[in-house]
Legacy VTK file of the C-alpha trace (Angstrom):
# vtk DataFile Version 3.0
C-alpha trace
ASCII
DATASET POLYDATA
POINTS 91 float
-89.335 -36.634 -82.250
-92.142 -35.208 -84.363
-93.871 -32.504 -82.326
-97.017 -30.528 -83.023
-97.175 -27.175 -81.239
-100.327 -25.097 -81.097
-100.903 -21.871 -79.249
-103.622 -19.462 -78.233
-102.074 -16.168 -77.175
-104.174 -13.152 -76.275
-101.827 -10.223 -77.002
-100.747 -9.676 -80.630
-97.173 -8.642 -79.724
-96.634 -11.774 -77.611
-98.250 -13.973 -80.260
-95.899 -12.559 -82.910
-92.875 -13.196 -80.665
-93.915 -16.814 -80.152
-94.574 -17.310 -83.868
-91.152 -15.911 -84.816
-89.483 -18.035 -82.146
-91.156 -21.213 -83.416
-90.090 -20.482 -87.012
-86.586 -21.372 -85.814
-87.748 -24.859 -84.892
-90.213 -26.009 -87.526
-92.815 -25.350 -90.184
-95.918 -23.247 -89.696
-98.763 -25.398 -91.028
-101.690 -23.302 -89.835
-102.077 -19.854 -88.289
-101.184 -21.032 -84.782
-99.870 -24.557 -85.409
-96.306 -25.710 -86.060
-94.829 -29.094 -86.942
-91.293 -29.669 -85.672
-88.760 -32.485 -85.413
-87.091 -31.961 -82.044
-84.471 -33.790 -80.060
-85.039 -34.102 -76.309
-82.617 -31.214 -75.549
-84.267 -29.012 -78.194
-87.693 -29.769 -76.744
-86.488 -28.907 -73.234
-85.076 -25.586 -74.490
-88.263 -24.824 -76.406
-90.419 -25.492 -73.329
-88.238 -23.272 -71.145
-88.182 -20.423 -73.675
-91.906 -20.546 -74.413
-92.680 -20.403 -70.688
-90.752 -17.122 -70.593
-92.457 -15.704 -73.698
-96.082 -16.246 -72.687
-98.352 -15.092 -69.893
-99.385 -18.307 -68.144
-102.541 -16.685 -66.767
-104.032 -15.896 -70.194
-102.092 -17.813 -72.860
-101.888 -21.484 -73.802
-99.266 -23.507 -75.669
-99.808 -27.216 -76.325
-97.064 -29.592 -77.426
-97.912 -33.039 -78.778
-94.960 -35.449 -79.134
-95.667 -38.185 -81.693
-93.693 -41.342 -82.369
-93.180 -42.618 -85.916
-96.267 -44.847 -85.787
-98.483 -41.935 -84.735
-97.050 -39.684 -87.464
-98.008 -42.292 -90.087
-101.593 -42.092 -88.820
-101.938 -38.318 -89.355
-104.747 -37.567 -91.771
-105.172 -34.239 -93.494
-108.471 -33.226 -95.029
-108.037 -30.443 -97.554
-104.827 -28.536 -98.235
-101.422 -29.436 -96.854
-99.072 -32.290 -96.100
-97.312 -33.535 -93.007
-93.936 -31.817 -92.697
-91.151 -34.110 -93.809
-87.737 -33.788 -92.267
-84.780 -34.347 -94.572
-82.866 -37.560 -93.747
-79.614 -35.619 -93.265
-78.364 -32.081 -92.816
-75.496 -30.399 -94.624
-73.331 -27.798 -92.911
LINES 1 92
91 0 1 2 3 4 5 6 7 8 9 10 11 12 13 14 15 16 17 18 19 20 21 22 23 24 25 26 27 28 29 30 31 32 33 34 35 36 37 38 39 40 41 42 43 44 45 46 47 48 49 50 51 52 53 54 55 56 57 58 59 60 61 62 63 64 65 66 67 68 69 70 71 72 73 74 75 76 77 78 79 80 81 82 83 84 85 86 87 88 89 90
């Protein structure tokens, strides 16, 4: 499912760790925003791992899961395009 992940992390080192981790799951579309296409198991793993990477008392990570209809409604003003996932993967 198409997922938008945004974060606000206080400490630079932690923020860099989270950014590098998220690069393994999707495309960085803004400084602290990623677009990902995640299966339910991938999303569960991502949630678990992010909870371990951040400080819950000072940091914030938001995950928005969008169905196909919602993705079609995304509007971008200015630069950029909604991340498109290839219809198949080659190994």
